[in-house]
C-alpha positions in Angstrom: 11.9 3.7 -22.2 10.5 6.9 -23.2 12.8 10.2 -24.2 13.8 12.3 -21.4 13.1 9.7 -18.4 15.9 10.1 -15.7 18.1 7.0 -15.3 21.1 6.3 -13.1 24.2 4.3 -14.3 22.8 1.2 -13.8 20.0 2.4 -16.3 17.3 2.3 -13.7 15.0 5.3 -13.1 16.6 7.8 -10.9 13.9 9.1 -8.3 14.2 13.0 -8.3 15.8 14.1 -4.9 16.6 17.7 -5.5 15.3 19.5 -2.2 14.0 22.7 -3.8 11.7 20.0 -6.3 10.3 18.3 -3.1 9.2 21.2 -1.2 7.7 23.2 -4.2 6.4 20.3 -5.9 7.3 21.6 -9.3 9.3 18.8 -10.5 8.3 15.4 -11.2 9.6 12.6 -8.6 10.6 10.0 -11.2 11.8 11.8 -14.6 12.7 15.6 -12.7 10.9 17.1 -15.8 8.5 20.4 -14.8 5.1 18.6 -13.5 1.9 20.6 -14.1 -0.3 22.5 -11.4 2.7 21.5 -8.6 1.6 18.0 -8.9 4.2 15.5 -7.6 4.5 13.4 -10.9 4.1 14.7 -14.4 1.7 13.6 -16.9 4.1 11.3 -18.9 5.0 9.3 -15.6 1.6 8.6 -14.6 0.9 7.3 -17.8 3.6 4.8 -17.7 2.1 3.3 -14.1 0.3 0.2 -14.9 -3.1 0.7 -13.6 -4.6 -2.6 -11.9 -8.0 -2.0 -13.6 -8.7 -5.7 -14.8 -8.0 -7.4 -11.4 -9.7 -10.0 -9.2 -12.4 -8.2 -7.4 -11.4 -10.1 -4.4 -7.7 -10.3 -3.6 -6.8 -7.8 -6.4 -4.6 -10.4 -8.6 -3.8 -8.5 -11.7 -4.9 -9.2 -15.1 -7.9 -11.4 -14.5 -10.2 -9.6 -16.8 -12.1 -8.8 -13.6 -12.9 -12.0 -12.8 -12.5 -13.8 -9.5 -8.9 -15.6 -9.8 -7.9 -19.3 -9.7 -6.2 -19.0 -6.2 -9.5 -17.2 -5.0 -11.9 -20.0 -6.3 -9.6 -22.9 -4.5 -8.7 -20.7 -1.7 -10.2 -17.6 -0.8 -8.8 -15.3 1.8 -10.7 -16.2 5.0 -10.7 -12.9 6.8 -10.6 -10.1 4.3 -13.5 -9.3 2.4 -12.0 -7.4 -0.6 -8.9 -5.9 -1.4 -8.0 -3.0 -4.1 -5.1 -1.7 -5.4 -4.0 1.2 -7.8 -1.2 -0.2 -9.8 0.7 -3.5 -10.5 3.9 -3.9 -8.9 6.5 -3.4 -11.8 7.9 -0.5 -13.4 7.7 2.4 -12.7 5.7 2.0 -9.8 7.9 -0.3 -8.3 10.9 2.1 -8.0 8.6 4.6 -6.6 7.6 2.5 -3.6 11.1 1.4 -3.2 12.2 5.1 -2.6 9.3 5.6 -0.4 10.0 2.8 1.9 13.8 2.6 1.8 14.7 6.4 1.4 12.1 8.2 3.8 10.1 9.1 0.8 7.5 10.9 3.0 6.6 13.3 0.3 6.0 10.2 -2.2 3.8 8.6 0.3 1.6 12.0 0.8 1.2 12.0 -3.2 0.1 7.8 -3.4 -2.2 8.4 -0.6 -3.7 11.1 -2.3 -4.3 8.5 -5.3 -5.5 6.1 -3.2 -8.2 8.5 -2.4 -9.4 7.7 -5.9 -10.3 4.2 -4.9 -12.6 5.1 -2.1 -16.1 3.7 -2.1 -19.1 5.5 -3.1 -21.5 6.7 -0.6 -23.8 3.9 -1.1 -21.2 1.7 0.7 -20.9 1.6 4.6 -17.6 3.2 5.4 -15.1 1.7 7.7 -15.3 2.6 11.0 -11.5 3.3 11.3 -8.2 3.1 8.9 -5.6 0.8 10.3 -2.2 1.1 8.9 -0.2 -2.3 8.6 2.4 -1.4 11.5 6.1 -2.0 11.5 8.0 -3.9 14.2 9.5 -1.2 16.3 13.2 -2.3 15.3 12.3 -2.1 11.5 10.7 1.5 12.4 13.6 2.8 14.0 16.0 1.5 11.1 13.3 2.9 8.3 12.8 6.1 10.2 8.9 5.9 9.5 6.2 4.0 8.7 5.1 4.4 5.0 1.4 2.9 5.6 0.9 5.6 8.1 1.7 8.2 5.6 -0.1 6.5 3.0 -3.4 6.6 5.2 -3.2 10.1 6.1 -4.7 11.5 3.1 -7.5 8.8 3.5 -8.4 9.3 6.8 -8.7 13.4 6.1 -10.8 12.7 3.0 -13.2 10.6 4.7 -12.9 11.9 8.1 -12.5 8.5 9.7 -10.3 8.2 12.6 -6.6 6.7 11.6 -6.0 4.0 14.4 -1.9 3.7 14.7 -2.4 2.2 18.4 -4.6 -0.6 18.4 -2.8 -2.9 16.5 1.2 -3.8 17.0 3.7 -5.7 15.2 5.4 -7.7 18.1 7.8 -10.3 16.1 10.7 -8.9 14.3 10.1 -11.0 11.0 12.2 -11.5 8.2 11.8 -9.3 4.9 9.0 -10.9 3.2 11.0 -10.1 -0.3 12.3 -13.2 -1.6 10.2 -16.2 0.1 8.1 -18.7 -1.1 4.1 -18.3 -0.4 4.2 -20.9 2.2 7.4 -19.1 3.7 5.9 -15.9 3.7 2.7 -17.4 5.6 4.9 -18.9 8.4 6.9 -15.7 8.5 4.1 -13.5 9.7 2.1 -15.9 11.7 1.4 -14.5 15.1 3.5 -11.3 14.0 0.7 -8.9 15.5 -1.2 -8.4 18.5 -4.5 -6.3 18.6 -6.3 -4.8 21.5 -9.0 -6.5 23.4 -10.9 -3.3 23.2 -10.5 -2.4 19.7 -14.4 -2.1 19.3 -14.7 -1.6 15.6 -17.2 -3.6 13.2 -15.5 -2.5 9.9 -11.6 -2.0 9.4 -9.9 -0.6 6.3 -6.1 -1.9 6.3 -3.9 0.2 4.4 -0.6 -0.8 3.2 2.0 -0.2 0.1 2.4 -3.7 -1.5 0.5 -6.9 -1.6 2.3 -9.9 -3.1 0.8 -13.1 -1.6 -1.5 -11.4 1.2 0.3 -13.3 3.9 0.7 -10.0 5.9 -2.8 -8.3 5.6 -4.4 -12.0 6.0 -2.4 -12.4 9.0 -3.5 -9.2 10.6 -6.9 -9.7 9.4 -7.0 -12.8 11.5 -5.9 -11.1 14.4 -8.7 -8.8 14.0 -11.4 -11.0 13.3 -10.6 -12.9 16.3 -10.9 -9.4 18.2 -14.3 -9.1 16.9 -14.1 -7.0 13.9 -16.5 -8.3 11.4 -15.7 -6.6 8.3 -11.9 -6.2 6.9 -11.2 -4.7 3.4 -7.5 -3.8 1.9 -6.5 -0.8 0.3 -2.8 -0.8 -1.1 -0.8 1.1 -3.7 0.3 -2.0 -5.8 -0.4 -5.8 -6.2 2.5 -8.1 -7.5 1.5 -10.9 -10.0 
């Protein structure tokens, strides 16, 4: 751990929660040190984030030397054309995402959403018809307080000038948390968890989520979107787990 990194009593990074720092943007979320130019993370902490650069071009699985991974060669995702992520899901990105999800870190979601804008396709690539954040079940939305995927998607919508659709898709089953489940159990857990409006009317959709682990959630949502007539579905997420 680099010198000066803020830690709690268990030795884990302590996300800065000082109200003045949050609203002024002058303090780093992770280490509480001053951040330059009123950014939300200092340069040192940004350098600690493991960028998911050498990833599978199809599913974004890390460390594949930008080659198609073995999983995609043997059983490619059927309904998703391409997945892209910013970081690998380990320290300190995982702690930042967990704080965003479970501590109502809307400010962190906005920061990470702006970072996702850097992964937007160039102008030679056809843009999606809409951006669709992965929805939460109403019960989880009430307990969590907000949907982090919506907040991640807002900067993308503004940057692209494309509609942010939060109503065409709903999560209708209160599934178990995916963390700790095997790949097979994850797939079973989210089966038929989503419904999609019959009048969705899009050809190309960009799904936005926080973390891709096995891809079960986004694949199931993409399956339902395909059944509703969507032709191409891409995924953009903050991090990809191994």
